[in-house]
DRENPA-3360 file (N, C-alpha, C; in nm, 2 decimals, always signed):
BEGIN
1 = MAEPKRVR = +2.45/+0.84/-0.11/+2.31/+0.79/-0.10/+2.30/+0.75/+0.06 ~ +2.17/+0.80/+0.12/+2.15/+0.77/+0.24/+2.09/+0.64/+0.29 ~ +2.06/+0.59/+0.39/+1.99/+0.48/+0.43/+1.85/+0.52/+0.40 ~ +1.80/+0.43/+0.32/+1.64/+0.44/+0.29/+1.54/+0.46/+0.42 ~ +1.44/+0.53/+0.41/+1.34/+0.53/+0.53/+1.28/+0.40/+0.54 ~ +1.28/+0.36/+0.67/+1.22/+0.24/+0.69/+1.07/+0.24/+0.72 ~ +0.99/+0.23/+0.61/+0.84/+0.23/+0.62/+0.80/+0.09/+0.66 ~ +0.70/+0.09/+0.75/+0.64/-0.03/+0.79/+0.57/-0.11/+0.67;
9 = QPGDREVA = +0.61/-0.22/+0.65/+0.55/-0.31/+0.55/+0.42/-0.39/+0.57 ~ +0.34/-0.40/+0.47/+0.22/-0.50/+0.50/+0.27/-0.63/+0.57 ~ +0.20/-0.69/+0.63/+0.22/-0.82/+0.71/+0.36/-0.81/+0.79 ~ +0.39/-0.70/+0.83/+0.52/-0.68/+0.91/+0.63/-0.75/+0.84 ~ +0.64/-0.75/+0.71/+0.76/-0.80/+0.65/+0.86/-0.71/+0.66 ~ +0.99/-0.75/+0.67/+1.11/-0.67/+0.67/+1.13/-0.61/+0.52 ~ +1.18/-0.49/+0.52/+1.23/-0.42/+0.39/+1.34/-0.51/+0.31 ~ +1.35/-0.49/+0.19/+1.46/-0.55/+0.11/+1.58/-0.53/+0.19;
17 = PGRLAVVQ = +1.69/-0.61/+0.17/+1.81/-0.58/+0.21/+1.89/-0.50/+0.12 ~ +1.98/-0.41/+0.21/+2.09/-0.34/+0.15/+2.02/-0.22/+0.08 ~ +2.10/-0.20/-0.03/+2.06/-0.09/-0.11/+1.94/-0.13/-0.20 ~ +1.90/-0.26/-0.20/+1.78/-0.28/-0.28/+1.64/-0.22/-0.21 ~ +1.66/-0.20/-0.09/+1.54/-0.11/-0.03/+1.52/+0.02/-0.08 ~ +1.61/+0.08/-0.13/+1.58/+0.21/-0.22/+1.50/+0.16/-0.35 ~ +1.53/+0.07/-0.41/+1.43/+0.03/-0.51/+1.30/+0.01/-0.48 ~ +1.28/-0.08/-0.36/+1.15/-0.09/-0.30/+1.09/+0.03/-0.27;
25 = SFVNSVNV = +1.16/+0.12/-0.20/+1.09/+0.25/-0.18/+1.05/+0.33/-0.30 ~ +1.13/+0.34/-0.39/+1.10/+0.40/-0.52/+0.97/+0.36/-0.57 ~ +0.97/+0.21/-0.59/+0.82/+0.16/-0.63/+0.72/+0.18/-0.56 ~ +0.73/+0.19/-0.42/+0.63/+0.20/-0.32/+0.62/+0.35/-0.29 ~ +0.66/+0.44/-0.39/+0.64/+0.57/-0.34/+0.49/+0.62/-0.39 ~ +0.41/+0.52/-0.43/+0.27/+0.55/-0.45/+0.21/+0.43/-0.39 ~ +0.10/+0.45/-0.31/+0.02/+0.33/-0.26/-0.09/+0.33/-0.37 ~ -0.06/+0.21/-0.47/-0.16/+0.19/-0.59/-0.30/+0.20/-0.53;
33 = EFGPDEFA = -0.34/+0.14/-0.42/-0.48/+0.13/-0.39/-0.54/+0.24/-0.32 ~ -0.47/+0.30/-0.22/-0.53/+0.41/-0.15/-0.46/+0.54/-0.18 ~ -0.34/+0.55/-0.25/-0.26/+0.68/-0.25/-0.20/+0.73/-0.13 ~ -0.12/+0.82/-0.10/-0.08/+0.94/-0.21/+0.03/+0.89/-0.30 ~ +0.06/+0.96/-0.39/+0.18/+0.94/-0.49/+0.27/+1.05/-0.46 ~ +0.39/+1.02/-0.40/+0.49/+1.11/-0.37/+0.55/+1.18/-0.48 ~ +0.53/+1.12/-0.60/+0.57/+1.18/-0.72/+0.47/+1.27/-0.80 ~ +0.37/+1.30/-0.72/+0.25/+1.38/-0.80/+0.31/+1.52/-0.82;
41 = TGAGLVGW = +0.39/+1.57/-0.75/+0.44/+1.71/-0.73/+0.59/+1.71/-0.74 ~ +0.63/+1.82/-0.80/+0.78/+1.83/-0.79/+0.85/+1.85/-0.66 ~ +0.77/+1.91/-0.56/+0.81/+1.90/-0.42/+0.81/+1.77/-0.37 ~ +0.74/+1.68/-0.40/+0.72/+1.55/-0.35/+0.83/+1.47/-0.39 ~ +0.87/+1.49/-0.53/+0.98/+1.41/-0.59/+1.10/+1.47/-0.51 ~ +1.12/+1.59/-0.52/+1.24/+1.64/-0.45/+1.25/+1.59/-0.29 ~ +1.14/+1.58/-0.22/+1.13/+1.53/-0.08/+1.17/+1.38/-0.08 ~ +1.13/+1.29/-0.17/+1.19/+1.15/-0.17/+1.31/+1.14/-0.20;
49 = MAGHGFPP = +1.36/+1.22/-0.30/+1.52/+1.21/-0.33/+1.58/+1.26/-0.22 ~ +1.55/+1.37/-0.15/+1.62/+1.41/-0.04/+1.62/+1.31/+0.08 ~ +1.52/+1.24/+0.10/+1.51/+1.15/+0.20/+1.59/+1.02/+0.18 ~ +1.63/+1.01/+0.05/+1.72/+0.89/+0.02/+1.85/+0.92/-0.01 ~ +1.90/+1.06/+0.01/+2.03/+1.09/-0.02/+2.09/+1.14/-0.17 ~ +1.97/+1.15/-0.26/+2.00/+1.20/-0.38/+2.01/+1.34/-0.40 ~ +2.13/+1.39/-0.47/+2.13/+1.54/-0.48/+2.03/+1.57/-0.57 ~ +1.97/+1.71/-0.53/+1.84/+1.76/-0.61/+1.89/+1.81/-0.75;
57 = GAAAPSGA = +2.02/+1.83/-0.79/+2.04/+1.88/-0.92/+2.02/+2.03/-0.92 ~ +2.07/+2.09/-1.05/+2.07/+2.24/-1.05/+1.94/+2.30/-1.07 ~ +1.83/+2.23/-1.11/+1.70/+2.29/-1.14/+1.60/+2.20/-1.06 ~ +1.49/+2.28/-1.05/+1.38/+2.19/-0.98/+1.32/+2.09/-1.08 ~ +1.28/+1.96/-1.04/+1.23/+1.87/-1.15/+1.11/+1.92/-1.21 ~ +1.13/+1.91/-1.36/+1.01/+1.95/-1.45/+0.91/+1.85/-1.46 ~ +0.80/+1.89/-1.51/+0.70/+1.80/-1.52/+0.74/+1.66/-1.62 ~ +0.83/+1.69/-1.71/+0.87/+1.56/-1.78/+0.96/+1.49/-1.68;
65 = DRAEAVAV = +1.04/+1.56/-1.60/+1.12/+1.45/-1.51/+1.03/+1.39/-1.41 ~ +0.93/+1.44/-1.37/+0.83/+1.36/-1.28/+0.76/+1.27/-1.36 ~ +0.72/+1.28/-1.50/+0.65/+1.17/-1.56/+0.75/+1.04/-1.60 ~ +0.90/+1.09/-1.62/+0.98/+1.00/-1.65/+1.01/+0.90/-1.52 ~ +1.01/+0.97/-1.40/+1.02/+0.91/-1.28/+0.91/+0.80/-1.26 ~ +0.79/+0.86/-1.28/+0.67/+0.78/-1.27/+0.67/+0.65/-1.39 ~ +0.71/+0.68/-1.49/+0.72/+0.58/-1.60/+0.82/+0.47/-1.54 ~ +0.93/+0.51/-1.50/+1.04/+0.40/-1.48/+0.97/+0.33/-1.34;
73 = REALRALM = +0.92/+0.40/-1.23/+0.86/+0.32/-1.14/+0.74/+0.21/-1.17 ~ +0.68/+0.24/-1.26/+0.56/+0.16/-1.31/+0.62/+0.05/-1.39 ~ +0.74/+0.08/-1.47/+0.80/-0.02/-1.55/+0.87/-0.13/-1.44 ~ +0.94/-0.06/-1.35/+1.00/-0.16/-1.25/+0.88/-0.23/-1.17 ~ +0.77/-0.18/-1.15/+0.66/-0.27/-1.09/+0.62/-0.38/-1.17 ~ +0.61/-0.35/-1.31/+0.58/-0.46/-1.41/+0.69/-0.56/-1.40 ~ +0.82/-0.53/-1.39/+0.92/-0.63/-1.38/+0.91/-0.71/-1.24 ~ +0.86/-0.64/-1.14/+0.85/-0.70/-1.02/+0.72/-0.80/-1.02;
81 = RENNGAGA = +0.63/-0.77/-1.10/+0.51/-0.87/-1.12/+0.57/-1.00/-1.21 ~ +0.66/-0.98/-1.29/+0.72/-1.09/-1.35/+0.80/-1.17/-1.26 ~ +0.88/-1.11/-1.16/+0.94/-1.19/-1.03/+0.84/-1.27/-0.97 ~ +0.69/-1.23/-0.99/+0.59/-1.30/-0.90/+0.51/-1.37/-0.99 ~ +0.55/-1.42/-1.10/+0.50/-1.53/-1.19/+0.41/-1.47/-1.31 ~ +0.41/-1.34/-1.32/+0.34/-1.27/-1.43/+0.43/-1.30/-1.56 ~ +0.36/-1.29/-1.68/+0.45/-1.30/-1.80/+0.52/-1.18/-1.83 ~ +0.62/-1.22/-1.92/+0.70/-1.10/-1.95/+0.64/-0.99/-2.01;
89 = DPGARALV = +0.70/-0.86/-1.97/+0.64/-0.74/-2.01/+0.74/-0.66/-2.12 ~ +0.75/-0.69/-2.24/+0.85/-0.63/-2.32/+0.85/-0.48/-2.32 ~ +0.71/-0.43/-2.31/+0.69/-0.26/-2.30/+0.79/-0.22/-2.18 ~ +0.77/-0.28/-2.07/+0.82/-0.23/-1.93/+0.98/-0.24/-1.96 ~ +1.03/-0.35/-2.03/+1.17/-0.36/-2.03/+1.23/-0.26/-2.15 ~ +1.17/-0.24/-2.24/+1.19/-0.15/-2.36/+1.20/-0.01/-2.30 ~ +1.10/+0.03/-2.21/+1.11/+0.16/-2.15/+1.23/+0.19/-2.05 ~ +1.26/+0.07/-1.97/+1.36/+0.08/-1.89/+1.50/+0.10/-1.96;
97 = ERVAAQCP = +1.51/+0.03/-2.07/+1.64/+0.03/-2.15/+1.64/+0.18/-2.21 ~ +1.54/+0.22/-2.27/+1.53/+0.37/-2.33/+1.57/+0.48/-2.24 ~ +1.52/+0.47/-2.11/+1.54/+0.56/-2.01/+1.68/+0.56/-1.97 ~ +1.74/+0.44/-1.94/+1.86/+0.39/-1.89/+1.98/+0.46/-1.98 ~ +1.94/+0.45/-2.13/+2.04/+0.51/-2.22/+2.06/+0.65/-2.18 ~ +1.97/+0.73/-2.14/+1.99/+0.87/-2.12/+2.03/+0.91/-1.96 ~ +2.05/+0.78/-1.90/+2.11/+0.81/-1.76/+2.26/+0.74/-1.73 ~ +2.35/+0.80/-1.76/+2.48/+0.73/-1.77/+2.53/+0.71/-1.64;
105 = LVLAFDGT = +2.61/+0.60/-1.63/+2.69/+0.56/-1.51/+2.83/+0.56/-1.53 ~ +2.90/+0.61/-1.43/+3.04/+0.60/-1.45/+3.11/+0.52/-1.31 ~ +3.23/+0.49/-1.35/+3.30/+0.41/-1.23/+3.34/+0.52/-1.15 ~ +3.33/+0.48/-1.01/+3.36/+0.57/-0.91/+3.42/+0.48/-0.78 ~ +3.50/+0.54/-0.70/+3.55/+0.45/-0.58/+3.48/+0.52/-0.44 ~ +3.43/+0.44/-0.36/+3.38/+0.51/-0.23/+3.49/+0.52/-0.15 ~ +3.46/+0.57/-0.02/+3.56/+0.60/+0.08/+3.66/+0.50/+0.13 ~ +3.61/+0.37/+0.10/+3.72/+0.26/+0.13/+3.79/+0.23/+0.01;
113 = GTPGLRPA = +3.77/+0.29/-0.11/+3.84/+0.25/-0.22/+3.79/+0.13/-0.31 ~ +3.65/+0.10/-0.29/+3.58/+0.00/-0.36/+3.51/+0.07/-0.47 ~ +3.55/+0.00/-0.59/+3.48/+0.06/-0.71/+3.35/+0.03/-0.73 ~ +3.25/+0.11/-0.80/+3.13/+0.08/-0.81/+3.07/+0.18/-0.91 ~ +2.95/+0.15/-0.96/+2.89/+0.25/-1.07/+2.82/+0.36/-0.99 ~ +2.82/+0.48/-1.03/+2.77/+0.59/-0.99/+2.71/+0.69/-1.10 ~ +2.61/+0.75/-1.08/+2.55/+0.84/-1.18/+2.64/+0.94/-1.23 ~ +2.66/+0.96/-1.36/+2.73/+1.07/-1.41/+2.68/+1.20/-1.38;
121 = GSGTRGMI = +2.54/+1.22/-1.36/+2.49/+1.35/-1.34/+2.41/+1.35/-1.21 ~ +2.33/+1.45/-1.17/+2.25/+1.47/-1.05/+2.10/+1.48/-1.08 ~ +2.02/+1.52/-1.00/+1.88/+1.54/-1.01/+1.80/+1.41/-1.04 ~ +1.70/+1.42/-1.13/+1.61/+1.32/-1.15/+1.68/+1.20/-1.21 ~ +1.76/+1.23/-1.33/+1.83/+1.15/-1.40/+1.93/+1.07/-1.34 ~ +1.99/+1.14/-1.25/+2.10/+1.08/-1.15/+2.03/+0.98/-1.06 ~ +1.94/+1.01/-1.00/+1.85/+0.93/-0.91/+1.81/+0.81/-0.98 ~ +1.76/+0.82/-1.11/+1.70/+0.71/-1.18/+1.82/+0.62/-1.22;
129 = AQVLAIVV = +1.93/+0.68/-1.26/+2.06/+0.61/-1.29/+2.08/+0.53/-1.17 ~ +2.10/+0.58/-1.06/+2.14/+0.50/-0.95/+2.04/+0.39/-0.91 ~ +1.90/+0.41/-0.93/+1.81/+0.30/-0.88/+1.83/+0.19/-0.98 ~ +1.87/+0.21/-1.12/+1.88/+0.12/-1.22/+2.00/+0.02/-1.20 ~ +2.10/+0.12/-1.15/+2.24/+0.03/-1.11/+2.21/-0.05/-0.98 ~ +2.13/-0.03/-0.91/+2.09/-0.11/-0.79/+2.04/-0.24/-0.84 ~ +1.93/-0.21/-0.92/+1.86/-0.33/-0.98/+1.95/-0.43/-1.07 ~ +2.05/-0.37/-1.12/+2.17/-0.46/-1.20/+2.23/-0.54/-1.09;
137 = EAAVDGTW = +2.28/-0.46/-1.00/+2.37/-0.54/-0.87/+2.26/-0.64/-0.81 ~ +2.15/-0.61/-0.79/+2.06/-0.72/-0.73/+2.03/-0.84/-0.82 ~ +2.02/-0.81/-0.96/+2.03/-0.93/-1.04/+2.13/-1.00/-1.04 ~ +2.27/-0.95/-1.03/+2.37/-1.01/-1.02/+2.38/-1.10/-0.90 ~ +2.36/-1.05/-0.79/+2.36/-1.12/-0.65/+2.26/-1.21/-0.61 ~ +2.13/-1.22/-0.70/+2.03/-1.31/-0.68/+1.90/-1.24/-0.59 ~ +1.92/-1.12/-0.55/+1.81/-1.06/-0.47/+1.70/-0.99/-0.55 ~ +1.74/-0.94/-0.67/+1.64/-0.88/-0.75/+1.53/-0.98/-0.77;
145 = QRLKACHE = +1.53/-1.10/-0.79/+1.43/-1.19/-0.82/+1.32/-1.21/-0.69 ~ +1.38/-1.18/-0.58/+1.30/-1.18/-0.47/+1.21/-1.06/-0.45 ~ +1.25/-0.95/-0.51/+1.16/-0.82/-0.50/+1.05/-0.84/-0.59 ~ +0.93/-0.84/-0.53/+0.81/-0.88/-0.62/+0.70/-0.77/-0.59 ~ +0.60/-0.75/-0.70/+0.49/-0.67/-0.68/+0.39/-0.77/-0.63 ~ +0.31/-0.74/-0.53/+0.20/-0.81/-0.47/+0.10/-0.86/-0.57 ~ +0.08/-1.00/-0.58/-0.01/-1.05/-0.67/-0.16/-1.01/-0.67 ~ -0.20/-0.95/-0.57/-0.34/-0.88/-0.57/-0.33/-0.75/-0.66;
153 = HRCEWAFY = -0.41/-0.75/-0.76/-0.40/-0.66/-0.85/-0.45/-0.52/-0.81 ~ -0.52/-0.52/-0.69/-0.56/-0.36/-0.63/-0.44/-0.33/-0.56 ~ -0.34/-0.40/-0.53/-0.23/-0.37/-0.43/-0.11/-0.34/-0.50 ~ -0.03/-0.43/-0.55/+0.07/-0.43/-0.63/+0.19/-0.36/-0.55 ~ +0.20/-0.38/-0.41/+0.31/-0.33/-0.33/+0.43/-0.40/-0.35 ~ +0.53/-0.34/-0.36/+0.67/-0.42/-0.37/+0.71/-0.46/-0.23 ~ +0.73/-0.60/-0.24/+0.77/-0.66/-0.11/+0.89/-0.77/-0.14 ~ +0.95/-0.78/-0.03/+1.07/-0.86/-0.06/+1.04/-1.00/+0.02;
161 = DRARNRSG = +1.05/-1.11/-0.09/+1.02/-1.25/-0.05/+1.14/-1.32/+0.01 ~ +1.11/-1.34/+0.13/+1.22/-1.41/+0.22/+1.20/-1.55/+0.23 ~ +1.09/-1.60/+0.16/+1.06/-1.75/+0.18/+1.17/-1.83/+0.12 ~ +1.23/-1.93/+0.17/+1.32/-2.01/+0.12/+1.31/-2.05/-0.01 ~ +1.18/-2.10/-0.05/+1.15/-2.14/-0.17/+1.09/-2.04/-0.27 ~ +1.10/-1.91/-0.23/+1.06/-1.78/-0.30/+0.91/-1.81/-0.36 ~ +0.82/-1.86/-0.25/+0.69/-1.88/-0.30/+0.58/-1.76/-0.26 ~ +0.63/-1.66/-0.20/+0.55/-1.56/-0.16/+0.49/-1.49/-0.29;
169 = RWCSMAVC = +0.35/-1.47/-0.25/+0.28/-1.40/-0.37/+0.22/-1.28/-0.33 ~ +0.19/-1.26/-0.20/+0.13/-1.13/-0.15/+0.21/-1.06/-0.07 ~ +0.18/-0.93/-0.04/+0.26/-0.85/+0.05/+0.22/-0.89/+0.19 ~ +0.08/-0.93/+0.21/+0.03/-0.96/+0.34/-0.07/-1.06/+0.29 ~ -0.05/-1.19/+0.36/-0.11/-1.31/+0.35/-0.26/-1.27/+0.41 ~ -0.26/-1.20/+0.54/-0.38/-1.16/+0.61/-0.46/-1.08/+0.53 ~ -0.42/-0.99/+0.45/-0.50/-0.89/+0.37/-0.51/-0.93/+0.22 ~ -0.41/-0.92/+0.16/-0.40/-0.93/+0.01/-0.44/-1.08/-0.03;
177 = GTRSKMQT = -0.37/-1.19/+0.06/-0.39/-1.32/+0.03/-0.54/-1.37/+0.06 ~ -0.58/-1.31/+0.17/-0.73/-1.35/+0.20/-0.84/-1.30/+0.09 ~ -0.81/-1.17/+0.05/-0.89/-1.10/-0.05/-0.89/-1.17/-0.18 ~ -0.77/-1.22/-0.22/-0.76/-1.29/-0.33/-0.82/-1.42/-0.34 ~ -0.81/-1.49/-0.21/-0.87/-1.63/-0.20/-1.01/-1.63/-0.20 ~ -1.07/-1.52/-0.14/-1.21/-1.50/-0.12/-1.25/-1.48/-0.27 ~ -1.19/-1.39/-0.36/-1.23/-1.34/-0.48/-1.24/-1.49/-0.57 ~ -1.15/-1.57/-0.55/-1.13/-1.69/-0.62/-1.25/-1.80/-0.59;
185 = YRQGLRTA = -1.28/-1.79/-0.46/-1.41/-1.87/-0.41/-1.53/-1.83/-0.45 ~ -1.54/-1.69/-0.44/-1.68/-1.65/-0.50/-1.69/-1.67/-0.65 ~ -1.60/-1.67/-0.73/-1.58/-1.70/-0.86/-1.62/-1.85/-0.90 ~ -1.57/-1.93/-0.80/-1.61/-2.07/-0.82/-1.77/-2.08/-0.79 ~ -1.81/-2.02/-0.68/-1.95/-2.02/-0.65/-2.04/-1.98/-0.77 ~ -2.02/-1.87/-0.84/-2.08/-1.82/-0.95/-2.08/-1.92/-1.06 ~ -1.96/-1.98/-1.10/-1.95/-2.08/-1.20/-2.02/-2.20/-1.16 ~ -2.02/-2.25/-1.05/-2.12/-2.36/-1.01/-2.27/-2.32/-1.03;
193 = ADAR = -2.30/-2.20/-0.99/-2.45/-2.17/-1.00/-2.48/-2.15/-1.16 ~ -2.39/-2.11/-1.24/-2.40/-2.08/-1.38/-2.42/-2.21/-1.44 ~ -2.35/-2.33/-1.41/-2.36/-2.47/-1.46/-2.47/-2.53/-1.43 ~ -2.57/-2.48/-1.34/-2.69/-2.56/-1.29/-2.79/-2.53/-1.41;
% end
């Protein structure tokens, strides 16, 4: 697996550390607010996979492969909303478990002799298996809980919260934080006007 592309992050945040940056890039393969969606076409999905060092597999991704990649991406985004204070999403958890059952991992040694989990297959399923393996590794080392979906519902960009107390809510305080606070302020004005 190659080093993930370093995409400029909102608010000039740094990308997630190590391999968790791949999961962040996977979820950010679509800009929820403005588009585009890198997984909208088979070529886009193959391009994303190639850019992250995933072998393409024997056949081009089918429509079902792309749909599965998108479903897992959005389920992971829902889990990142949980990391940012949202309630539990049993549907997202169930989807990840169901897809993971079809994406086996095997024990393999890297070039230095260190054991790790690697996908048993290639293509889209192999890529999804590796992404989910990284999520598990990050949950064990405590970094997964810092990967969050922006609290601004129009954005939901995956960002890595480096605050000591894990208090980050928005991918960019200057954009999404301000927008959210203005919305709260306007709602307060409306409530006050309605009370008169």
